Structures are given as C-alpha cells and as structure tokens.
N, C-alpha and C positions, 0 to 999 in steps of 0.2 A: 172903640166901637166894634161890635161883633159883626161878623159876616159869614155867609155860607159859601164855601168854595164850589164852583161849578167847573165843568170841563173847559168852558171858555176862559174863565179866570186863570185856570192852571196854565193854559197855553200862552196867556198874555203876560204872565209874571216874569220879571227879570230873573236871571240866574237859572232859568229852566234849561234842561238838556233833553236830548232825544237819544234813545238807546236802540240800536239795531237788534233784531230778534233772530236767533239762530234756530232753524228747524221747526218753525211754527206749523208747517203743513202736517207734521207728524204728531202734533199735540192734540189730545182728545178733550172732550168736554168733561167738566167736573175736575177741578184742579186742586192738588195739594202743592203749595209753593214753599220751597225751602231756600235758605241762604246760608252761606258760609262766610265767616269773618277771618281775618288774618291779623293776629296781634302784632304789634310793631316789632317784637323781637323774633318773629318767625317768618317763614317763607310760605309759599303756597297760594292757591287761588282765592278769589273773593266772589265767587259766582252765585247767581240766583238760578235755581232749578225749578222745573215742573216735574212732579213725579207721576208717571202713568200707572194708574191702579190696576190696569189689566195685565201688565207684565212686569211691573216694578222698576222699569227703567227711569232714569233721570235725564231730562233734556235741558241743556243750558239755555236760559232765556236771555240773560245779559250779565255783564260784569260791571258792578257799580264803580270800579276803579278804571274803567275805560277812559282814555285821555279826553274823550268828548264830554265827560261828566264834570260836575263842579264839586264833587265830594272832596273834602280836605284830605290831605295825605295822612293826617293823624287819625282818620276814621276809616280803617280798612275793612269795609264791608258793612252789611246790614245786620244789626243785632236783634231787631224786633220787626215783625210784620203783622199786619191786620188787614182784612179785606172788607171793603164797602162795595159789594157788588151792585147795589142799587145805583150808585153813582160811578160805577166802573173805575174804581181806584183802589190802590193799596196805600196804607199808611206804613211808613218805615222809619226806623231810627238808626242812627249811627252814633258811636261813642267818639266824641270829639274833645279830648282832654278831660276836663272835670264836668262835662255836661253831655247830654244827648241832644242831637239835632233831629228834628222831625221833618220828614219829607212826605210828599204826596206823589204817588206814581200813577199816572193816568193811563189806563189800558183800553180806552175806547177804540183805538186803532192798534191791534196787537202787533202789527208790523213796525210800529214806531211808538214804543212806550215812553211817554214824556214824564219827567219828574221835576218837582219844584221844592225848594227849601221853604218851609213854612215858618219855623221859629226854633230857637233853642229852648229846651224844657227848663223850667224853673221850679224851685220848691214852692209849696203852698204859701201864698201871701208874702212872697219874697222875690227878689231879682237874682238870687243866687242860683247858679246852674245846678241841675240834678241829672244824674245818670240813672237810667232805667234799663230793665231787661226786656221782658216780653210786652207785646201790645195785643189788644183785643178790641174789636169794634162791635158794639151792640146795634145791629141793623134795625131792630124794632124801635129803639128809643133814640137812635142817632147819637150814641155816646161812645167816645173813644176812651179806652182804659190803658193804663200802664202799671207795671208792678215792679217792686223792689228798688230800693235806693242802694246803689252801689258806691262805695267810697265816700258816703256822706256821713262824716263824723257827727255823732249825736242825733242822727235822724233815724226814725223807726222804719222797719220794713212794712210796706203797706200796698194796698191797691189804691191807685189814684185815677181820678177822671182827668182828662186832658182837653183843654180848649184847643181845637185843631187850627185855630187862626192866630193865637197868641203864644201858645206853648205853656201857658199858666196851668198849674196842676192844683187839684183839691183832693185831700185825703178822703176816701170813701170807706175803707176798712183797714184798720191797723191790726195786722195779724201777728206782729212781733215788736214789742217795745225795745228800747235800746238796752235793757237790762238782761235780755236773753239772747240765745243764739240757737234757735230750734229749726228755723226754716231757711231755705235758700231757693226761693222760687224765681225761676227765669221764664219758662214758657207758659203762655196763657193763650186761650182762644175762646171765642163765643160760638156756641151752637144755636142757630136761629130756630131749629126744630125743637130742641129740648128747652130752649130759653134759659140756658145756663152758661156761665163762664167757668172754664176748666183751668186748672193750675197744675204744673209739675214742680215737685220739690226735691232737690238733689241732696239735701242735708240728711246725714244718716243718724242724727241725734235721736229723732223719734221714728226713724225708718224712712226710707225714700218712698214717697207716696204721691198719688194723684188725688187732687181735691177739686171741689166745685163750690160755687155760690149760685144761688138763684138770682138771675139777672133782675127780676122784679124788685128785689131788695138785697143787694149785695152787702149792705151793712150788717145783715143778720149773721154773717160769719162764714168761715170755711167749714165745709163738711167733707169728711173723709170718703173717698170713693173706693180706693184700693191701693195696695202696695204696688210698687213697680214690679213688672214681671221678673222672673229669675234671670239673673245675669245683667240686668239693666241698672246702671249706676249714674248715668249722665245724660239727661234730657235737656238739650239746649233750646229747642223750639217745640211748639205744640200746635197741631191743627185739630179742629173739632167740627163734625158735621153729621147730623142725622144718626146720632147714637154711636158714632165711631170716633175714636181718638187716634191721631197720627203722631207718633213720637219721633222727633228728629234727634238722632244720636250723633255723636262725633264719629269719625272714622275709627277703624280698628287701631289699637295701640301697637307699638313695636312689640315683637314677640316676648320681650322680657316682662311686659306689664299688661297683657291682654285682659286679665281679670279685673284690672283696676278701673279703667275707663274705656269708653269707646263702644261698649255693648256689642262686641264682635263685628263691628262695621255694618250693623243692620239698623234700619228704621222699623219700628213696630206699629202694628195696627191693633187697637183694642176695641172689642165690642162691649159697650157700656152695660148692656142688659145682662150679659153672661160673665162680665169681668174676665174675659179670656182673650189671649192673643189669637187673632184670626188670620193674620198675614204678616209678612215682613218683607222689606225691600233692601237691596244692597245699597250701602252708602256710596256716593260717587266721590267722596272726599279722600284725599291722600292719607297715608298712614300717619298717625300721631307719633312724632319722634322727638320727645321732649329732652332726651339725653344727648342729642347730637348737635353739632354746630349747624346753624341754619335750620333750627328745629321748626316743626309745624305743630301748632297747638290750636286747632280750629274750634270755633263756637259758631252759633248762628241763630237765626230766627225762622219761624214757620207760620203759615196761615192756610186756611182752607178758603179758596176763592172759586165758588162753583161756576161762575160765568167768565173766568179769565179769558178764554178764547172762544166763548159761546156768542151767539147772536145777542144783540142788545134787547133786553126786555124792560121797557120803561115802566111796566106795571109789576115788576118782580119785587114785591115788598119784603119777602122773607129771605131774599138773597140766594135762592136755590137754582137760579139760572132758568126758571120757567115762569110762565104766567098762567096761574090756575086758580081754583077755588080758594086755596089757602091764602093766596095773595089778596083776593077780594075780601075775605073775612078779616084778614090782618089789617087791611086799610080801613075797613068799617070800624074796627075796634079803635084804631088811632083817631079816626075822624070823629067818632062819637065822644071819645074822651077829651078831645080838644075843641069841640064845637063852640064857636062864639069867642074863642080866645085869640088874642094877638099872639102869633106864633111864627115869627121869622125863623127859618131854619128847621121847622118841624116837618117831618115826613108827610104829615096830613095836610100841610099847606101846599097842595099840589099845583094850584094856581098861585104863583109867588107874589101875592099881594099883602102878605103879613097877617091875614085873618083867615081862620078856618071856617068855611061856610059852605053853602050848597054848591057853589061853583067848583069847589075842590072835588066834591063827590062826583059831579057830572063829568068833569074833565078826566078824572081817574077812570070812570066807567067806560068812556069812549076809548081810552088807551088800552084798558084791560080787554075789551072786546076784540081789539085788533091783535092782541097777543104779541109775540116776539117780532121785532122789526128786522 
C-alpha cells in the first residue's frame, strides 16, 4: 500500500535519529548542500556541508556517522542527496554492501534535523538490492529519481524512478546497455526553474560531459549540455537551480597526481546560459591520498535546497524558498491537470482527501495569500 510521508510520520517512525546542527546561525538562505563519504578502506570525515555562495565557505551541518545515528558501519556517509523543499526534507542514500539504503532527512527544525530509514532500493520488478549514485527530486511532479547501477552484473546503466515509501525502482531511461561502457553518471539534480534534470558523466570514453533531460519527458533521452570545464575530471555530486550548476569535486590529490582527479580541490559553478564557469569554491575535504597507508578516497553527493534554513513556505510549489506568482501559476497548472482525479500523494491534492477538487484550490489560495510562515 502506498503512502505519502509527512513530517509527522517521519518523527513517529522507528529508527529515526536526530542530528545536532553546527553553526546554523551563520548559514544564509539558498543552500547548496554537499556530503562526503569515506570508503571502508580509507580514513577521513563523513560530513554534510552547506556551501555559502557569498563567500564560498563550507559549514558543517552534521556527520551521518555520529554515534547517535542509525546508519550501518558499512555505509560511511551519504552518496546521493535530493531536496524536496515543499515538504522540507532531503532524500539521501548510503551504500550498504550490495544495496543502497534510502533515508529521509526532515529539516523543518534546522536545529534538529531528523532522519528516518525508508527502505533499501531494489532493482525493477525484483527484490534484489541495487546500488545507485545520484538522486534528484522533481518538485513539480513529486517524483524521486536515482541514476546508475553500480556493481550490478548484467544490469544496464539508467535513470530510475524510486518509490520513496518502498524503495522499489522502475527504469525511466536506459542510457547505457550492458554491452557498452560509455557513461559513468553519478551526480544528478533537478532544476525547478528550468524543469530539467542535469547529469554529470565522469567517463572519458566520449569525453567527460554534463547532460540534461527534459523533466516533462525524461524517456526522450540524454541531451549534451557541455564538456566538463578544463581541469575537471571527477564530479561526485551535482546541484542545479535557476540556470546554475554546482559541481561537487573531490578534494585535491596528493602532489604526485593533482592532474588526475580532485579538480584542484575546487567546486565549480556553471552558468547554463553561457556554458561558462562563473565561480568556484574551495573544497573542505582532506587531500586524496590513495598511495599511503590509511588513505583517503572521498566521494559524495550534492543537492540544491533553496529553503534548507529559510522560513517555511507552505505554498512554495517550485521549491525556491519563496511564495510568489510562480507558485500560484505552478499550482494552477497542477490543479487543472489533475482536476477530478483520485490523487493521493499528488501536490495538487492540497486538502489530503484523495481527490483534486475546488477545496484544494481554495485552501491553497488561503495559504498562498499568507505567504511564508
């Protein structure tokens, strides 16, 4: 039986944990969130950061491996992140052996970010576990996506939709069959303004590139946006918002291999309209030291969460942290498209009675007029 997670259900679930937040008072509105993982053979942090776009600094939000959490020891850090600002939550994945575990992190109260294990991800129409890389959440259509099958023998590389209550996946776009090895897509994110899902591809077979699909029809296929900027070889996570792409790189390599991976220890900001690097931020991650004992080989996930530490906007349909005309138009489009339909879980079902009707529009209008709470 399907269900829609709410903040109340998150706090009531067993296995939930609460993470203390460091330095929240210094964190500004409009958030790019990054995470770093720690493979089992390496050392180093497993921290989730917020990146301040005014000065490029990274502020630690929490450590998923804090003793108060319930993440398994075999899952050192968050590999995928996706933001659902409307419901004030982050979706996150960890790699737990031969499967990815899906968590929901509730940030209604930024001083106490609570998280709950939802499910282990499984392959389409199967109970076999599946490991994925990046996550993206389509806030207009309430669809969670994951990409790339890692370590899945005989499985294609693809974009999958994910049921956020059961962990069951369905293939949406197969971009690489098992017979080729052209793509290595890890980072993805959804831009609600452009209505696109963006992808980062680290494989050098066809050139390391950034791609996108139109969220209205992702099955239409990948479209090339641009090659990676000069010097960029390894993008572990991707944030996207309002025509900007935020590339999460590893830290800088040890001196003997600085040109191979790590991107000089910088995160990059891309302007989609000009296809140019418009900014970069120093990575907070330790040096990648793969040739030494106790080596560090970090990877991570990223997402753009406009309202992570902003006031709650119950009428923020497009997830930009504000309540404005775009939200009203966006809701009207959803409402007209689903009018008269039974739609549990639909964003247009504003009065949660399972049917999209006039009551939903009236309730939304009353909240929209109030603006941010």
